[in-house]
All heavy atoms as TSV, in Angstrom:
chain	resi	resn	atom	element	x	y	z
A	1	MET	N	N	3.994	-21.323	25.189
A	1	MET	CA	C	4.730	-21.655	24.018
A	1	MET	C	C	6.139	-22.115	24.437
A	1	MET	O	O	6.747	-21.563	25.340
A	1	MET	CB	C	4.885	-20.458	23.105
A	1	MET	CG	C	4.499	-20.825	21.679
A	1	MET	SD	S	4.885	-19.498	20.448
A	1	MET	CE	C	3.547	-18.320	20.698
A	2	GLY	N	N	6.697	-23.123	23.794
A	2	GLY	CA	C	8.042	-23.581	24.077
A	2	GLY	C	C	9.111	-22.713	23.444
A	2	GLY	O	O	8.770	-21.879	22.544
A	3	SER	N	N	10.308	-22.942	23.828
A	3	SER	CA	C	11.363	-22.080	23.300
A	3	SER	C	C	11.523	-22.225	21.765
A	3	SER	O	O	11.752	-21.228	21.056
A	3	SER	CB	C	12.666	-22.393	23.999
A	3	SER	OG	O	13.109	-23.740	23.728
A	4	THR	N	N	11.389	-23.411	21.300
A	4	THR	CA	C	11.599	-23.664	19.850
A	4	THR	C	C	10.435	-22.975	19.043
A	4	THR	O	O	10.715	-22.294	18.067
A	4	THR	CB	C	11.586	-25.173	19.508
A	4	THR	OG1	O	12.637	-25.756	20.214
A	4	THR	CG2	C	11.747	-25.387	18.022
A	5	SER	N	N	9.206	-23.096	19.510
A	5	SER	CA	C	8.096	-22.442	18.814
A	5	SER	C	C	8.205	-20.930	18.903
A	5	SER	O	O	7.823	-20.227	17.964
A	5	SER	CB	C	6.763	-22.932	19.350
A	5	SER	OG	O	6.611	-22.713	20.704
A	6	ASP	N	N	8.722	-20.435	20.036
A	6	ASP	CA	C	8.956	-18.930	20.111
A	6	ASP	C	C	9.928	-18.532	19.056
A	6	ASP	O	O	9.727	-17.516	18.372
A	6	ASP	CB	C	9.476	-18.579	21.567
A	6	ASP	CG	C	8.445	-18.566	22.612
A	6	ASP	OD1	O	7.264	-18.294	22.248
A	6	ASP	OD2	O	8.771	-18.744	23.786
A	7	LYS	N	N	11.064	-19.242	18.955
A	7	LYS	CA	C	12.084	-18.890	18.008
A	7	LYS	C	C	11.559	-18.975	16.552
A	7	LYS	O	O	11.843	-18.123	15.741
A	7	LYS	CB	C	13.314	-19.715	18.233
A	7	LYS	CG	C	14.024	-19.355	19.497
A	7	LYS	CD	C	15.379	-20.049	19.643
A	7	LYS	CE	C	15.201	-21.406	20.278
A	7	LYS	NZ	N	16.477	-22.059	20.537
A	8	ILE	N	N	10.758	-20.014	16.245
A	8	ILE	CA	C	10.282	-20.195	14.886
A	8	ILE	C	C	9.287	-19.074	14.558
A	8	ILE	O	O	9.347	-18.468	13.486
A	8	ILE	CB	C	9.619	-21.589	14.744
A	8	ILE	CG1	C	10.706	-22.680	14.728
A	8	ILE	CG2	C	8.832	-21.658	13.414
A	8	ILE	CD1	C	10.166	-24.110	14.863
A	9	SER	N	N	8.355	-18.839	15.485
A	9	SER	CA	C	7.381	-17.726	15.257
A	9	SER	C	C	8.079	-16.384	15.136
A	9	SER	O	O	7.683	-15.546	14.317
A	9	SER	CB	C	6.375	-17.670	16.436
A	9	SER	OG	O	5.603	-18.837	16.516
A	10	GLY	N	N	9.113	-16.241	15.966
A	10	GLY	CA	C	9.849	-14.986	15.889
A	10	GLY	C	C	10.527	-14.760	14.549
A	10	GLY	O	O	10.503	-13.665	13.974
A	11	LYS	N	N	11.209	-15.821	14.037
A	11	LYS	CA	C	11.837	-15.693	12.756
A	11	LYS	C	C	10.795	-15.405	11.655
A	11	LYS	O	O	11.092	-14.622	10.755
A	11	LYS	CB	C	12.612	-16.985	12.414
A	11	LYS	CG	C	13.971	-17.040	13.149
A	11	LYS	CD	C	14.899	-15.932	12.706
A	11	LYS	CE	C	16.202	-15.990	13.400
A	11	LYS	NZ	N	17.091	-14.862	13.086
A	12	ALA	N	N	9.659	-16.042	11.749
A	12	ALA	CA	C	8.613	-15.840	10.753
A	12	ALA	C	C	8.135	-14.375	10.781
A	12	ALA	O	O	7.948	-13.779	9.745
A	12	ALA	CB	C	7.442	-16.793	10.997
A	13	ASN	N	N	7.983	-13.848	11.942
A	13	ASN	CA	C	7.591	-12.463	12.130
A	13	ASN	C	C	8.669	-11.498	11.567
A	13	ASN	O	O	8.358	-10.489	11.012
A	13	ASN	CB	C	7.190	-12.127	13.565
A	13	ASN	CG	C	5.764	-12.385	13.833
A	13	ASN	OD1	O	4.888	-12.126	13.020
A	13	ASN	ND2	N	5.481	-12.948	15.002
A	14	GLU	N	N	9.919	-11.832	11.864
A	14	GLU	CA	C	11.012	-11.025	11.386
A	14	GLU	C	C	10.973	-10.942	9.852
A	14	GLU	O	O	11.079	-9.877	9.259
A	14	GLU	CB	C	12.371	-11.527	11.826
A	14	GLU	CG	C	12.692	-11.244	13.254
A	14	GLU	CD	C	14.105	-11.703	13.587
A	14	GLU	OE1	O	15.048	-11.305	12.888
A	14	GLU	OE2	O	14.238	-12.462	14.551
A	15	ILE	N	N	10.861	-12.105	9.212
A	15	ILE	CA	C	10.868	-12.157	7.741
A	15	ILE	C	C	9.587	-11.428	7.175
A	15	ILE	O	O	9.740	-10.648	6.285
A	15	ILE	CB	C	10.846	-13.674	7.280
A	15	ILE	CG1	C	12.227	-14.245	7.628
A	15	ILE	CG2	C	10.597	-13.739	5.805
A	15	ILE	CD1	C	12.270	-15.767	7.500
A	16	ALA	N	N	8.436	-11.664	7.803
A	16	ALA	CA	C	7.241	-10.970	7.302
A	16	ALA	C	C	7.373	-9.447	7.497
A	16	ALA	O	O	6.959	-8.700	6.617
A	16	ALA	CB	C	6.026	-11.491	8.070
A	17	GLY	N	N	7.966	-9.018	8.570
A	17	GLY	CA	C	8.131	-7.645	8.838
A	17	GLY	C	C	9.047	-7.006	7.838
A	17	GLY	O	O	8.795	-5.883	7.302
A	18	LYS	N	N	10.179	-7.675	7.546
A	18	LYS	CA	C	11.105	-7.147	6.550
A	18	LYS	C	C	10.479	-7.055	5.188
A	18	LYS	O	O	10.699	-6.064	4.455
A	18	LYS	CB	C	12.369	-8.004	6.480
A	18	LYS	CG	C	13.313	-7.891	7.680
A	18	LYS	CD	C	14.475	-8.808	7.552
A	18	LYS	CE	C	15.318	-8.723	8.805
A	18	LYS	NZ	N	16.505	-9.575	8.764
A	19	THR	N	N	9.692	-8.052	4.824
A	19	THR	CA	C	8.994	-8.060	3.551
A	19	THR	C	C	7.965	-6.915	3.478
A	19	THR	O	O	7.909	-6.196	2.434
A	19	THR	CB	C	8.282	-9.414	3.337
A	19	THR	OG1	O	9.256	-10.463	3.398
A	19	THR	CG2	C	7.589	-9.461	2.015
A	20	LYS	N	N	7.218	-6.763	4.543
A	20	LYS	CA	C	6.231	-5.713	4.596
A	20	LYS	C	C	6.871	-4.345	4.470
A	20	LYS	O	O	6.384	-3.461	3.813
A	20	LYS	CB	C	5.367	-5.825	5.865
A	20	LYS	CG	C	4.129	-5.047	5.910
A	20	LYS	CD	C	3.339	-5.222	7.202
A	20	LYS	CE	C	2.682	-6.532	7.230
A	20	LYS	NZ	N	1.773	-6.730	8.403
A	21	ARG	N	N	7.971	-4.159	5.215
A	21	ARG	CA	C	8.713	-2.868	5.164
A	21	ARG	C	C	9.174	-2.570	3.781
A	21	ARG	O	O	9.084	-1.463	3.265
A	21	ARG	CB	C	9.871	-2.853	6.154
A	21	ARG	CG	C	10.539	-1.491	6.221
A	21	ARG	CD	C	11.689	-1.450	7.192
A	21	ARG	NE	N	12.656	-2.502	6.835
A	21	ARG	CZ	C	13.347	-3.208	7.731
A	21	ARG	NH1	N	13.098	-3.095	8.997
A	21	ARG	NH2	N	14.201	-4.107	7.337
A	22	ALA	N	N	9.787	-3.617	3.073
A	22	ALA	CA	C	10.276	-3.385	1.749
A	22	ALA	C	C	9.172	-3.075	0.766
A	22	ALA	O	O	9.289	-2.199	-0.083
A	22	ALA	CB	C	11.028	-4.661	1.289
A	23	ALA	N	N	8.022	-3.753	0.938
A	23	ALA	CA	C	6.856	-3.465	0.059
A	23	ALA	C	C	6.373	-2.052	0.303
A	23	ALA	O	O	6.022	-1.309	-0.624
A	23	ALA	CB	C	5.759	-4.491	0.310
A	24	GLY	N	N	6.339	-1.637	1.537
A	24	GLY	CA	C	5.922	-0.297	1.861
A	24	GLY	C	C	6.825	0.734	1.274
A	24	GLY	O	O	6.429	1.789	0.784
A	25	LYS	N	N	8.146	0.464	1.376
A	25	LYS	CA	C	9.106	1.367	0.827
A	25	LYS	C	C	9.010	1.499	-0.691
A	25	LYS	O	O	9.086	2.541	-1.260
A	25	LYS	CB	C	10.542	0.912	1.256
A	25	LYS	CG	C	11.565	1.900	0.903
A	25	LYS	CD	C	12.968	1.518	1.447
A	25	LYS	CE	C	13.999	2.555	1.188
A	25	LYS	NZ	N	15.298	2.188	1.744
A	26	ALA	N	N	8.786	0.332	-1.342
A	26	ALA	CA	C	8.700	0.302	-2.816
A	26	ALA	C	C	7.434	1.018	-3.294
A	26	ALA	O	O	7.465	1.684	-4.367
A	26	ALA	CB	C	8.645	-1.141	-3.325
A	27	THR	N	N	6.388	1.010	-2.504
A	27	THR	CA	C	5.130	1.662	-2.937
A	27	THR	C	C	5.005	3.083	-2.334
A	27	THR	O	O	3.987	3.748	-2.599
A	27	THR	CB	C	3.924	0.834	-2.543
A	27	THR	OG1	O	3.895	0.652	-1.122
A	27	THR	CG2	C	3.970	-0.562	-3.249
A	28	GLY	N	N	5.905	3.430	-1.441
A	28	GLY	CA	C	5.753	4.755	-0.832
A	28	GLY	C	C	4.741	4.769	0.291
A	28	GLY	O	O	4.305	5.854	0.694
A	29	ASN	N	N	4.373	3.600	0.824
A	29	ASN	CA	C	3.366	3.509	1.851
A	29	ASN	C	C	4.041	3.497	3.221
A	29	ASN	O	O	4.516	2.461	3.677
A	29	ASN	CB	C	2.536	2.213	1.635
A	29	ASN	CG	C	1.380	2.070	2.596
A	29	ASN	OD1	O	1.402	2.611	3.674
A	29	ASN	ND2	N	0.368	1.348	2.143
A	30	ARG	N	N	4.055	4.613	3.904
A	30	ARG	CA	C	4.747	4.765	5.161
A	30	ARG	C	C	4.077	3.968	6.258
A	30	ARG	O	O	4.781	3.471	7.156
A	30	ARG	CB	C	4.835	6.195	5.592
A	30	ARG	CG	C	5.776	6.994	4.680
A	30	ARG	CD	C	5.922	8.415	5.131
A	30	ARG	NE	N	6.742	9.151	4.186
A	30	ARG	CZ	C	7.204	10.361	4.440
A	30	ARG	NH1	N	6.955	10.923	5.591
A	30	ARG	NH2	N	7.973	10.965	3.503
A	31	ASP	N	N	2.773	3.793	6.185
A	31	ASP	CA	C	2.068	2.989	7.233
A	31	ASP	C	C	2.510	1.542	7.128
A	31	ASP	O	O	2.748	0.902	8.122
A	31	ASP	CB	C	0.548	3.042	7.016
A	31	ASP	CG	C	-0.020	4.413	7.419
A	31	ASP	OD1	O	0.610	5.104	8.229
A	31	ASP	OD2	O	-1.105	4.744	6.954
A	32	MET	N	N	2.633	1.020	5.895
A	32	MET	CA	C	3.088	-0.339	5.727
A	32	MET	C	C	4.520	-0.513	6.200
A	32	MET	O	O	4.857	-1.541	6.821
A	32	MET	CB	C	2.940	-0.796	4.281
A	32	MET	CG	C	3.251	-2.303	4.079
A	32	MET	SD	S	3.116	-2.819	2.343
A	32	MET	CE	C	1.325	-2.857	2.164
A	33	GLN	N	N	5.355	0.478	5.917
A	33	GLN	CA	C	6.771	0.437	6.399
A	33	GLN	C	C	6.792	0.361	7.928
A	33	GLN	O	O	7.519	-0.441	8.508
A	33	GLN	CB	C	7.485	1.663	5.947
A	33	GLN	CG	C	7.865	1.666	4.532
A	33	GLN	CD	C	8.648	3.006	4.151
A	33	GLN	OE1	O	8.479	3.973	4.787
A	33	GLN	NE2	N	9.360	2.927	3.048
A	34	ALA	N	N	5.947	1.157	8.599
A	34	ALA	CA	C	5.913	1.186	10.020
A	34	ALA	C	C	5.386	-0.166	10.563
A	34	ALA	O	O	5.898	-0.664	11.594
A	34	ALA	CB	C	5.008	2.336	10.565
A	35	GLU	N	N	4.352	-0.685	9.948
A	35	GLU	CA	C	3.807	-2.010	10.335
A	35	GLU	C	C	4.912	-3.093	10.258
A	35	GLU	O	O	5.056	-3.967	11.132
A	35	GLU	CB	C	2.656	-2.424	9.481
A	35	GLU	CG	C	1.364	-1.639	9.760
A	35	GLU	CD	C	0.271	-1.940	8.780
A	35	GLU	OE1	O	0.320	-2.960	8.091
A	35	GLU	OE2	O	-0.703	-1.157	8.705
A	36	GLY	N	N	5.693	-3.002	9.175
A	36	GLY	CA	C	6.806	-3.968	8.998
A	36	GLY	C	C	7.846	-3.815	10.095
A	36	GLY	O	O	8.338	-4.844	10.619
A	37	ASP	N	N	8.174	-2.569	10.457
A	37	ASP	CA	C	9.101	-2.345	11.557
A	37	ASP	C	C	8.586	-2.957	12.842
A	37	ASP	O	O	9.375	-3.616	13.551
A	37	ASP	CB	C	9.371	-0.884	11.750
A	37	ASP	CG	C	10.215	-0.256	10.594
A	37	ASP	OD1	O	10.969	-1.014	9.893
A	37	ASP	OD2	O	10.135	0.972	10.436
A	38	VAL	N	N	7.350	-2.728	13.107
A	38	VAL	CA	C	6.744	-3.207	14.384
A	38	VAL	C	C	6.737	-4.762	14.374
A	38	VAL	O	O	7.104	-5.462	15.364
A	38	VAL	CB	C	5.335	-2.725	14.605
A	38	VAL	CG1	C	4.601	-3.424	15.712
A	38	VAL	CG2	C	5.355	-1.213	14.832
A	39	GLN	N	N	6.372	-5.391	13.278
A	39	GLN	CA	C	6.368	-6.815	13.163
A	39	GLN	C	C	7.714	-7.408	13.274
A	39	GLN	O	O	7.919	-8.459	13.928
A	39	GLN	CB	C	5.677	-7.282	11.879
A	39	GLN	CG	C	5.362	-8.740	11.819
A	39	GLN	CD	C	4.487	-9.124	10.668
A	39	GLN	OE1	O	4.077	-8.286	9.851
A	39	GLN	NE2	N	4.131	-10.410	10.600
A	40	GLU	N	N	8.697	-6.813	12.692
A	40	GLU	CA	C	10.083	-7.283	12.795
A	40	GLU	C	C	10.544	-7.189	14.251
A	40	GLU	O	O	11.172	-8.111	14.737
A	40	GLU	CB	C	11.024	-6.497	11.891
A	40	GLU	CG	C	12.431	-7.046	11.882
A	40	GLU	CD	C	13.347	-6.274	10.912
A	40	GLU	OE1	O	12.907	-5.358	10.233
A	40	GLU	OE2	O	14.553	-6.642	10.891
A	41	ALA	N	N	10.241	-6.114	14.902
A	41	ALA	CA	C	10.654	-5.943	16.320
A	41	ALA	C	C	9.984	-6.991	17.187
A	41	ALA	O	O	10.597	-7.580	18.053
A	41	ALA	CB	C	10.321	-4.579	16.823
A	42	LYS	N	N	8.702	-7.323	16.895
A	42	LYS	CA	C	7.992	-8.336	17.647
A	42	LYS	C	C	8.684	-9.681	17.486
A	42	LYS	O	O	8.867	-10.426	18.398
A	42	LYS	CB	C	6.542	-8.417	17.145
A	42	LYS	CG	C	5.752	-9.548	17.745
A	42	LYS	CD	C	4.336	-9.621	17.146
A	42	LYS	CE	C	3.600	-10.852	17.714
A	42	LYS	NZ	N	2.262	-10.939	17.045
A	43	GLY	N	N	9.089	-9.946	16.237
A	43	GLY	CA	C	9.787	-11.230	15.952
A	43	GLY	C	C	11.104	-11.309	16.717
A	43	GLY	O	O	11.418	-12.388	17.260
A	44	LYS	N	N	11.846	-10.245	16.765
A	44	LYS	CA	C	13.135	-10.234	17.468
A	44	LYS	C	C	12.854	-10.497	18.949
A	44	LYS	O	O	13.645	-11.230	19.598
A	44	LYS	CB	C	13.861	-8.920	17.220
A	44	LYS	CG	C	14.447	-8.806	15.811
A	44	LYS	CD	C	15.199	-7.542	15.622
A	44	LYS	CE	C	15.754	-7.527	14.202
A	44	LYS	NZ	N	16.573	-6.345	13.933
A	45	GLY	N	N	11.819	-9.959	19.493
A	45	GLY	CA	C	11.448	-10.197	20.886
A	45	GLY	C	C	11.106	-11.618	21.130
A	45	GLY	O	O	11.428	-12.216	22.136
A	46	GLN	N	N	10.327	-12.249	20.181
A	46	GLN	CA	C	9.998	-13.655	20.313
A	46	GLN	C	C	11.245	-14.575	20.290
A	46	GLN	O	O	11.347	-15.478	21.069
A	46	GLN	CB	C	9.052	-14.081	19.205
A	46	GLN	CG	C	7.641	-13.514	19.388
A	46	GLN	CD	C	6.770	-13.795	18.155
A	46	GLN	OE1	O	7.152	-13.531	17.032
A	46	GLN	NE2	N	5.565	-14.318	18.420
A	47	VAL	N	N	12.178	-14.241	19.427
A	47	VAL	CA	C	13.419	-15.002	19.328
A	47	VAL	C	C	14.159	-14.885	20.647
A	47	VAL	O	O	14.688	-15.901	21.192
A	47	VAL	CB	C	14.280	-14.577	18.129
A	47	VAL	CG1	C	15.655	-15.242	18.156
A	47	VAL	CG2	C	13.532	-14.956	16.822
A	48	ALA	N	N	14.247	-13.703	21.162
A	48	ALA	CA	C	14.995	-13.421	22.425
A	48	ALA	C	C	14.287	-14.186	23.567
A	48	ALA	O	O	14.980	-14.794	24.406
A	48	ALA	CB	C	15.003	-11.959	22.739
A	49	THR	N	N	12.972	-14.217	23.573
A	49	THR	CA	C	12.218	-14.953	24.587
A	49	THR	C	C	12.596	-16.432	24.516
A	49	THR	O	O	12.777	-17.115	25.543
A	49	THR	CB	C	10.700	-14.701	24.447
A	49	THR	OG1	O	10.407	-13.370	24.601
A	49	THR	CG2	C	9.888	-15.537	25.457
A	50	GLY	N	N	12.615	-16.963	23.333
A	50	GLY	CA	C	12.969	-18.378	23.135
A	50	GLY	C	C	14.358	-18.694	23.652
A	50	GLY	O	O	14.578	-19.753	24.288
A	51	LYS	N	N	15.295	-17.765	23.377
A	51	LYS	CA	C	16.664	-18.029	23.833
A	51	LYS	C	C	16.754	-17.991	25.372
A	51	LYS	O	O	17.445	-18.763	25.962
A	51	LYS	CB	C	17.587	-16.990	23.260
A	51	LYS	CG	C	17.850	-17.194	21.747
A	51	LYS	CD	C	18.748	-16.156	21.152
A	51	LYS	CE	C	18.945	-16.345	19.654
A	51	LYS	NZ	N	19.846	-15.330	19.082
A	52	VAL	N	N	15.998	-17.059	25.998
A	52	VAL	CA	C	15.950	-16.980	27.449
A	52	VAL	C	C	15.390	-18.247	28.048
A	52	VAL	O	O	15.888	-18.802	29.021
A	52	VAL	CB	C	15.183	-15.713	27.922
A	52	VAL	CG1	C	14.872	-15.761	29.411
A	52	VAL	CG2	C	15.942	-14.454	27.555
A	53	LYS	N	N	14.322	-18.738	27.422
A	53	LYS	CA	C	13.726	-19.996	27.939
A	53	LYS	C	C	14.706	-21.130	27.854
A	53	LYS	O	O	14.771	-21.951	28.765
A	53	LYS	CB	C	12.431	-20.350	27.127
A	53	LYS	CG	C	11.241	-19.504	27.476
A	53	LYS	CD	C	10.058	-19.903	26.609
A	53	LYS	CE	C	8.828	-19.065	26.922
A	53	LYS	NZ	N	7.663	-19.494	26.075
A	54	ASP	N	N	15.488	-21.173	26.750
A	54	ASP	CA	C	16.543	-22.207	26.650
A	54	ASP	C	C	17.524	-22.138	27.746
A	54	ASP	O	O	17.916	-23.121	28.345
A	54	ASP	CB	C	17.243	-22.109	25.291
A	54	ASP	CG	C	16.455	-22.680	24.135
A	54	ASP	OD1	O	15.522	-23.469	24.371
A	54	ASP	OD2	O	16.817	-22.356	22.997
A	55	LYS	N	N	17.992	-20.910	28.039
A	55	LYS	CA	C	18.995	-20.730	29.108
A	55	LYS	C	C	18.416	-21.083	30.463
A	55	LYS	O	O	19.115	-21.702	31.274
A	55	LYS	CB	C	19.504	-19.281	29.057
A	55	LYS	CG	C	20.409	-18.970	27.901
A	55	LYS	CD	C	21.008	-17.604	27.993
A	55	LYS	CE	C	21.796	-17.242	26.795
A	55	LYS	NZ	N	23.122	-17.745	26.767
A	56	LEU	N	N	17.226	-20.666	30.722
A	56	LEU	CA	C	16.570	-21.028	32.006
A	56	LEU	C	C	16.429	-22.522	32.178
A	56	LEU	O	O	16.698	-23.072	33.206
A	56	LEU	CB	C	15.260	-20.328	32.172
A	56	LEU	CG	C	15.286	-18.795	32.447
A	56	LEU	CD1	C	13.862	-18.241	32.360
A	56	LEU	CD2	C	15.971	-18.478	33.714
A	57	LYS	N	N	15.989	-23.169	31.109
A	57	LYS	CA	C	15.845	-24.625	31.172
A	57	LYS	C	C	17.149	-25.301	31.411
A	57	LYS	O	O	17.279	-26.233	32.240
A	57	LYS	CB	C	15.183	-25.187	29.904
A	57	LYS	CG	C	14.927	-26.654	29.949
A	57	LYS	CD	C	14.278	-27.140	28.688
A	57	LYS	CE	C	13.966	-28.621	28.691
A	57	LYS	NZ	N	14.896	-29.491	29.332
A	58	GLY	N	N	18.236	-24.798	30.757
A	58	GLY	CA	C	19.530	-25.355	30.932
A	58	GLY	C	C	20.018	-25.174	32.377
A	58	GLY	O	O	20.652	-26.067	32.972
A	59	ALA	N	N	19.742	-23.992	32.958
A	59	ALA	CA	C	20.168	-23.727	34.345
A	59	ALA	C	C	19.427	-24.659	35.302
A	59	ALA	O	O	19.986	-25.162	36.248
A	59	ALA	CB	C	19.890	-22.271	34.652
A	60	VAL	N	N	18.105	-24.830	35.076
A	60	VAL	CA	C	17.282	-25.690	35.953
A	60	VAL	C	C	17.746	-27.141	35.807
A	60	VAL	O	O	17.857	-27.831	36.778
A	60	VAL	CB	C	15.794	-25.543	35.609
A	60	VAL	CG1	C	15.000	-26.623	36.343
A	60	VAL	CG2	C	15.299	-24.131	36.004
A	61	ASP	N	N	18.059	-27.573	34.631
A	61	ASP	CA	C	18.521	-28.954	34.385
A	61	ASP	C	C	19.857	-29.206	35.089
A	61	ASP	O	O	20.087	-30.371	35.494
A	61	ASP	CB	C	18.612	-29.258	32.883
A	61	ASP	CG	C	17.314	-29.317	32.183
A	61	ASP	OD1	O	16.260	-29.430	32.836
A	61	ASP	OD2	O	17.310	-29.271	30.915
A	62	ARG	N	N	20.655	-28.221	35.264
A	62	ARG	CA	C	21.991	-28.419	35.903
A	62	ARG	C	C	21.864	-28.499	37.397
A	62	ARG	O	O	22.774	-28.867	38.083
A	62	ARG	CB	C	22.920	-27.269	35.501
A	62	ARG	CG	C	23.443	-27.447	34.070
A	62	ARG	CD	C	24.573	-26.435	33.813
A	62	ARG	NE	N	24.156	-25.055	33.892
A	62	ARG	CZ	C	23.677	-24.390	32.848
A	62	ARG	NH1	N	23.569	-24.912	31.666
A	62	ARG	NH2	N	23.353	-23.078	32.971
A	63	LEU	N	N	20.701	-28.093	37.950
A	63	LEU	CA	C	20.537	-28.092	39.432
A	63	LEU	C	C	20.363	-29.511	39.934
A	63	LEU	O	O	19.978	-30.470	39.417
A	63	LEU	CB	C	19.347	-27.281	39.840
A	63	LEU	CG	C	19.469	-25.800	39.596
A	63	LEU	CD1	C	18.144	-25.114	40.011
A	63	LEU	CD2	C	20.569	-25.180	40.446
């Protein structure tokens, strides 16, 4: 996956995770809240991966 697609997928997972967590909190469903937390963390990791790929590509391009 390219850096842009990593960042887009990551943001989508962050939003979905936040939504899932809020729905779980509203309904008292702790499992759904936990799933939302995990999905949001996954998204943050994907965004971070995309940013690292951008920095690496920039460093290679400068060589």
